[in-house]
N, C-alpha and C positions, 0 to 999 in steps of 0.2 A: 163798305169799302174798308180796306186795310192800308195802313201807312206804308209807303215804300218810296224808293228813289224817284225823284221828280214828280212827287204827288203832294197832296195836302198833308199837313201835320195832323197827328191824332187829335181828336176833339170834335166839336160840333161847329159846322160852318154854314153860313147862309150863301146859297148859290143862286145867282140870277142869270138870265140870258137875254140878250138884246139882238134883234134882227135888223140889219141895215140892207135894204135891197140895192141891187146894182142900178146904175143909171139907166133910165128907160124902162125899168121894170113896171109892171102893172100893179105891183104891190107896194104898200107903204111900210114904213118902219114899224116895228113892234117889239114889245118886251114882255117877259113873263115875271110874275111875282117871285120874290125870294123864297127858295125852298131850304129846308133844314137838312144838311148832309152830315151824318155821323161817320167819322173816320176812327175805327178802332186801332188800338195799339198793335203793333206787329209783334209776333212771337219769334225770337231768333231760334236758330238751330244750334244745339250744342254738339260739336263734333268731338267724340271721345271714344277711341277704339279700346276694346278690351285689352288691358295691359298683359304683357308676358308674365308667366309665373315667376315668383321669387321664392327664396328660401328663408325660413324662419330666422330672424335676427337682422334681416335687411330692413332698414328704415325707409318709410315712404319718401319719395323724392319727386322731382319733376319728370322722372322717367315714367312713373305711374300716374301722377297728377298732372295731366297734360291736355286738358280740355281747351277748346277754342269755340268761339261763337260767331256765326255768320247769319246774314239774311240776304236772300237773293244772290248768293255767291259772294257777298261783300262782308268784310270783317266788321263786327260790331264792338265798340269799345265798352269796357265794363270791368267788373271785379268778379273773381271766382272764389267762392267759399267752399272748401272741401271738408268732408267728414268721412273718416278721421283726417286730422290735419297732417301737414307735412312733418316728417320726423318721427311719426308714430311707428312702433314695431308691433305688427299684428301677429296673433297666434296662428299656428298652422291650421290649414283647412281652406274652405271657400269663404272668402270675405266679401262684403258689399261696400263699395266706395260710392260716395254721393257728392255731387257738386251742385251748387246753386249759383246761377249767373245773374248778377245785378247790373243791368245796363247803365252806363253813364247818363244816357238820354232816357230817363225814366218816363218822360212825357210820351214819347213815340214808340218805345219798346217795353215789352213785359219781361219780368223776371221769369226764369225757367229752371227747373231742376232735372237732373239726369243721374242715373245710377249705372254702374258697371260691376262685374264680378272680378275678383282677383284671387288666384290660387296661390296659397302660401304652402310650400312644400316643407316636409319635416327636415330638421337639421341633423347632421351627424356630429355627435360630441367627440371631443378629443379623448381617446382611450389610451391609457398607459398602464403597463404592468411593472410592478416593482418586485424584483426577486433578489433577496439578500443572499450573499455567500455565507454559508454556515458550515460548521464542523460536525461530522457525524456524532450524534448523541443517542441514537437508538429511537428517536421519536420522529413522526411524520412531519414534513415541511412542505410548504407550497408558496405561491406568490400572492400579492395583493394587487387589486386594481383600483384605478381612479378614472372617473369620467367627468369632464368639465365642458361646460357650454358657454353661452353668451355671457360676456363679462367675467369669464373664468370662474363662474359659479358652478358648484358641484351639481351634477344631474342625478336625480333620484333614480335608483335602480338596484339590481342585484347582480353579483358575479358568480359564475361557476367556472371551474378549471378542469382541464384535461391534459394529462392525468390529474386526478384530484389532489394527490400528494405523493411524495417520495420519501423513503426512509434511508436507503442505503447510499453510500458515497458514490458520486458520479455527477455527470452533467446532463441535465434534462431539459428538453424543449417543452415549454408550457404554453397552452393556448387558453386564454381567458375569454369567456363569452359574457357580454354585458346585455342585460335585459332591463329596459326602462319602463316606468309607468308614467313618465312625463309625456303629455300629449303633443309636445312640440319637437320631440326627438325620436330617432330610431336607435335601435341597439346596434351592436357590432362585436367584433373580435379584436384582440390584441395578443401579441406573442412576446414571450420572454424566456430567459434561460435561468434555471435553478441549478446552483452548484452546491453540492454537499461534499466537502473535503474529507479526506481520510483523517481519522483521529489518531493521535500519537499516544500509545499506551504508556502507562507509568510502571516502571519496574521497581517492585518493592523487594529489598534484599537486606536483611539485617546482618550485621557482622557476626560470623559464626564464633562459637566458643572455641577456645584454644584446644588444639589436639597435640598428641605426642608423636614424635618422629616414628614412622613405621605404620601409622594409622592411614589406611587408604581413605581417600575422599568419598 
């Protein structure tokens, strides 16, 4: 037998039976010797649906760690121990969440563990191009890129630019493409404007030597 509502508590019980005949019966009263009845602890059911996917950087909360325990449709009191714990930030990919339910009534109910999968999607870093305004000097110029992620920490990766550089004066639209090696992030693109201003030449003109009237310049 298994423990349940309106039944014996878990454990070993002595069960006896007595028979009392109705008045006028041809039979006399009777009883049976005590029998040993073992009642096993009940195993609750953990109700825990697979959580919706989250993005890297999202800490685990009650949205993901939301298990409940029931037996025969009734709630069972107890404590839930999660692994990883609430507040943990998991890496991108398919992660396994585990919960162990410890019933308050440990005499009549057993502890039980359940796992579910959680998808953690790659995060998109904040991408910014910095394009300084420079004066034409005959050398190629381009922009610089920065990629930051969780906690404003720089995300490891490399930048490439299109066009790769410009030399002549003008205003140029630059597209920077970021490629990352961080397993928790995706790459992306950012745009900026490179301005190369026209240079102002310097006129060098020494004072001429004196001439005599009548001398053409």
